[in-house]
C-alpha positions in Angstrom: -15.3 -31.2 -6.6 -14.9 -32.8 -3.2 -18.0 -32.7 -1.0 -15.9 -32.3 2.2 -15.7 -29.0 3.9 -18.0 -26.0 4.2 -19.1 -24.2 1.0 -18.2 -20.6 0.5 -19.2 -18.3 -2.3 -16.8 -15.6 -3.4 -18.3 -12.9 -5.6 -15.7 -11.3 -7.7 -13.5 -14.3 -7.1 -11.5 -13.8 -10.3 -10.4 -10.3 -9.2 -7.4 -9.2 -7.3 -8.5 -9.6 -3.7 -11.1 -12.2 -4.5 -8.7 -14.7 -6.1 -6.3 -14.5 -3.1 -9.3 -15.2 -0.9 -10.2 -18.2 -3.0 -6.7 -19.6 -2.5 -6.8 -19.0 1.3 -10.3 -20.7 1.6 -9.1 -23.7 -0.4 -6.0 -24.0 1.8 -8.2 -23.8 4.9 -10.3 -26.7 3.7 -13.4 -24.9 2.4 -15.2 -25.8 -0.8 -15.3 -22.8 -3.0 -17.7 -21.4 -5.5 -16.9 -18.3 -7.5 -19.4 -15.9 -9.1 -17.8 -13.5 -11.6 -18.7 -11.9 -14.9 -15.1 -11.3 -15.8 -15.7 -7.7 -16.6 -12.6 -6.9 -14.6 -11.6 -10.3 -13.1 -9.2 -12.4 -15.0 -9.1 -16.1 -15.9 -5.4 -16.3 -15.1 -6.1 -15.4 -11.5 -8.0 -18.7 -11.1 -6.2 -20.9 -13.6 -4.1 -22.7 -10.9 -7.2 -23.5 -8.9 -9.7 -24.1 -11.7 -10.1 -27.8 -11.0 -10.8 -27.2 -7.3 -13.6 -24.6 -7.6 -17.1 -24.4 -8.9 -17.2 -21.4 -11.3 -20.4 -19.5 -12.1 -19.9 -17.0 -14.9 -22.5 -14.3 -14.5 -23.6 -11.0 -13.0 -24.3 -11.0 -9.2 -26.8 -8.2 -9.8 -29.0 -10.6 -11.7 -31.4 -12.4 -9.3 -31.5 -15.8 -11.1 -27.7 -15.9 -11.4 -27.2 -14.9 -7.7 -29.8 -17.4 -6.5 -28.0 -20.2 -8.3 -24.7 -19.1 -6.9 -25.8 -19.0 -3.2 -27.6 -22.3 -3.2 -26.1 -24.5 -0.4 -23.6 -21.9 0.6 -22.8 -21.3 4.3 -20.8 -18.0 3.9 -20.8 -15.5 1.1 -17.7 -13.3 0.8 -19.0 -10.4 -1.3 -15.9 -9.0 -3.0 -17.6 -8.2 -6.3 -17.7 -4.4 -7.2 -16.4 -1.7 -9.5 -13.7 -0.6 -7.0 -12.7 2.8 -8.4 -13.4 6.3 -7.2 -12.6 7.9 -10.6 -14.7 5.4 -12.5 -17.6 6.0 -10.2 -17.3 9.8 -10.9 -17.2 9.0 -14.6 -20.0 6.4 -14.5 -22.2 6.9 -11.5 -25.2 5.0 -12.8 -23.4 2.0 -14.0 -21.3 1.7 -10.8 -24.4 2.2 -8.6 -26.1 -0.8 -10.3 -23.1 -3.0 -9.5 -22.1 -1.6 -6.1 -25.6 -0.9 -4.6 -28.2 -2.9 -6.6 -25.8 -5.8 -6.8 -25.0 -5.8 -3.1 -28.7 -5.7 -2.2 -29.4 -8.6 -4.6 -26.6 -10.7 -3.0 -28.0 -10.0 0.5 -31.6 -10.9 -0.6 -30.6 -14.1 -2.4 -28.5 -15.1 0.6 -31.4 -14.5 2.9 -33.8 -16.5 0.8 -31.2 -19.4 0.5 -30.6 -19.6 4.3 -26.9 -18.5 4.1 -25.5 -18.2 7.6 -23.2 -15.1 7.1 -22.3 -12.5 4.5 -18.9 -10.8 4.7 -19.0 -7.6 2.8 -16.0 -5.8 1.3 -16.7 -2.2 2.4 -14.4 0.8 1.9 -12.5 3.3 4.0 -13.6 5.9 1.4 -16.9 6.1 3.5 -15.0 8.3 6.0 -14.5 11.0 3.5 -12.1 13.9 4.2 -12.5 14.4 7.9 -9.3 15.8 9.5 -9.4 13.6 12.5 -6.9 10.6 12.4 -7.0 7.7 12.9 -10.3 6.8 11.4 -12.5 5.1 13.9 -15.7 3.2 13.0 -17.8 5.4 15.3 -17.1 8.5 13.1 -20.0 9.7 11.0 -19.5 8.8 7.4 -18.9 11.6 4.9 -18.6 10.1 1.4 -17.1 12.3 -1.2 -17.6 10.2 -4.4 -20.3 8.0 -5.8 -18.1 5.0 -5.0 -17.8 6.0 -1.4 -21.6 6.5 -1.1 -22.3 3.2 -2.9 -20.0 1.3 -0.5 -21.5 3.0 2.5 -25.0 2.1 1.2 -23.9 -1.5 1.1 -22.8 -1.3 4.8 -26.2 0.0 5.8 -28.0 -2.7 3.8 -25.8 -5.3 5.6 -26.8 -3.8 9.0 -30.5 -3.8 8.1 -30.4 -7.4 6.9 -28.9 -8.4 10.1 -31.4 -6.4 12.2 -34.5 -7.1 10.2 -34.0 -10.6 9.0 -31.3 -12.2 11.2 -28.8 -12.7 8.4 -25.4 -12.5 9.9 -23.4 -9.7 8.2 -20.0 -8.3 8.7 -18.7 -5.2 6.8 -15.0 -4.9 6.5 -13.8 -1.4 5.6 -10.7 -2.0 3.5 -7.9 0.5 3.5 -5.9 0.7 0.2 -5.3 -3.0 -0.4 -2.2 -3.8 -2.6 -0.3 -6.9 -3.7 0.3 -9.4 -6.5 -2.3 -9.7 -9.2 -3.4 -6.0 -8.9 -3.7 -4.8 -12.4 -1.3 -1.9 -13.3 -2.7 -1.4 -16.8 -6.1 0.2 -16.3 -6.5 3.9 -16.5 -8.1 3.5 -13.0 -5.2 1.4 -11.6 -4.3 1.7 -8.0 -1.3 3.7 -7.0 1.0 0.9 -5.9 1.0 -1.1 -9.1 1.2 2.1 -11.2 4.2 3.4 -9.3 5.9 0.0 -9.2 5.5 -0.5 -12.9 6.8 3.0 -13.6 9.9 2.2 -11.6 10.5 -1.1 -13.2 10.2 0.5 -16.7 12.1 3.7 -15.7 9.2 5.7 -16.8 7.9 8.9 -15.1 5.4 8.2 -12.3 2.4 10.5 -12.1 1.4 11.7 -8.6 -2.0 13.2 -8.4 -1.7 16.3 -6.2 1.3 17.6 -4.3 2.6 14.2 -3.1 1.7 14.8 0.6 -1.5 12.9 0.3 -1.2 9.9 2.6 -2.7 6.4 2.7 -2.9 3.5 5.1 -1.8 0.6 2.8 -2.8 -3.0 3.5 -1.1 -6.0 2.0 -3.6 -8.4 0.4 -2.8 -11.4 2.6 -3.7 -9.3 5.7 -7.0 -8.4 4.1 -7.7 -12.0 3.2 -6.9 -13.2 6.8 -9.4 -10.7 8.1 -12.1 -12.2 5.9 -11.4 -15.7 7.1 -11.6 -14.5 10.7 -14.8 -12.6 10.0 -16.5 -15.8 8.7 -16.7 -17.2 12.2 -16.0 -14.5 14.7 -19.0 -14.8 17.1 -19.3 -11.1 18.0 -18.7 -9.6 14.6 -22.2 -9.7 13.0 -23.8 -6.4 12.6 -20.5 -4.5 12.8 -18.4 -2.4 10.5 -14.7 -3.1 11.1 -11.6 -1.4 9.7 -9.1 -3.7 8.1 -5.8 -1.9 7.6 -2.1 -1.8 8.3 -2.6 0.9 10.9 0.2 3.2 9.6 0.3 5.8 6.8 2.7 6.9 4.2 2.7 9.9 1.8 2.6 9.3 -1.9 6.0 10.9 -2.3 7.5 8.6 0.3 5.8 5.6 -1.3 7.5 6.4 -4.6 10.8 6.8 -2.9 10.4 3.4 -1.2 9.6 1.8 -4.5 12.6 3.5 -6.1 14.8 2.0 -3.4 13.4 -1.5 -3.9 13.7 -1.4 -7.7 16.9 0.6 -7.9 15.1 3.2 -10.1 15.5 6.9 -10.2 12.3 7.7 -12.1 11.2 11.3 -11.9 7.7 12.0 -10.5 5.2 14.1 -12.5 2.7 16.0 -10.5 -0.8 16.3 -11.9 -4.0 17.7 -10.5 -5.6 16.0 -7.5 -8.3 13.6 -8.5 -11.9 14.6 -7.9 -13.4 12.6 -5.0 -10.1 11.6 -3.4 -9.5 12.0 0.3 -6.5 13.8 1.6 -5.3 11.5 4.4 -6.2 8.1 5.5 -5.2 6.1 8.6 -7.1 3.4 10.4 -7.7 2.5 14.0 -7.7 -1.3 14.1 -8.8 -1.8 17.7 -12.2 -3.1 16.7 -10.7 -5.6 14.3 -8.4 -6.7 17.2 -11.2 -7.0 19.6 -13.9 -8.7 17.4 -11.8 -10.7 14.9 -8.4 -11.2 16.7 -6.9 -9.5 13.7 -3.4 -8.0 13.7 -1.7 -6.7 10.5 1.3 -9.0 9.9 3.0 -7.8 6.7 5.1 -4.6 7.0 4.6 -2.1 4.2 8.1 -2.4 2.7 8.0 -6.2 2.7 4.6 -6.1 1.0 6.0 -3.7 -1.6 8.9 -6.0 -2.2 6.5 -9.0 -2.9 4.5 -6.8 -5.2 7.5 -5.7 -7.2 8.7 -9.3 -7.5 5.3 -10.4 -8.8 5.4 -7.6 -11.4 8.9 -8.6 -12.5 7.6 -12.1 -13.3 4.5 -10.9 -15.2 6.1 -8.1 -17.2 
């Protein structure tokens, strides 16, 4: 591994977002270390970059493992998590250990190692089901699931580590990230790969609820770019920042768009709304614009086309 460039650690770097972030960091000249226990991350996500990264296989909630991973690191991109509302409802204790205890451990090991900055993958689910749109970072949080509460707890720990210990921390509230490498097979799979796979297979697509639930979808490359900007933005530490496309679409409309892209006419099946889900989501991105210089670049339909093409290849 070359000794040139700054060293970044990506926890969860074998996952969907994490592996895209690894690619972008390498392209930008960083040296990259990945910490992942591969409980949900996949070897194939890193296979093309394996010779260029330092891979630590292990649990970021384990102090010794995390201490080894942060040694010599300038910036930690903490992507590792169990990123699922339904799974957190089904397994609150297990997900709390990963999403809260693990995040606290990463922050503490980073502090002890002299890491300059931690960029934390937070979640728009922290806003809860407030009717006011768009969601602005100054709104009081109202988590409606263990996952939302766990991610919000991570934000608060980030702020405290910045205020108490001087560790630079930035919490990026992700809004429904989608794109290539997102796993469509899990029972907890996100809606875009589930719908896209159903269209490609001409199988019925299950919509939880009446279909009018709306989301602000963010293509993965936009999320990754926000992370790279957050690594060095001088005024970002101590802040929570929305990262989103800044527009919303209903689940019914999302399915119709994917039908148009794939040429499918699959019929939707409406099931009960999922416990813990929020009704509507739309982000204000003014703070991201002001503090990071971030603008969403990939339009929703273009991102969906790229996602469908990636699924065609991997089917």
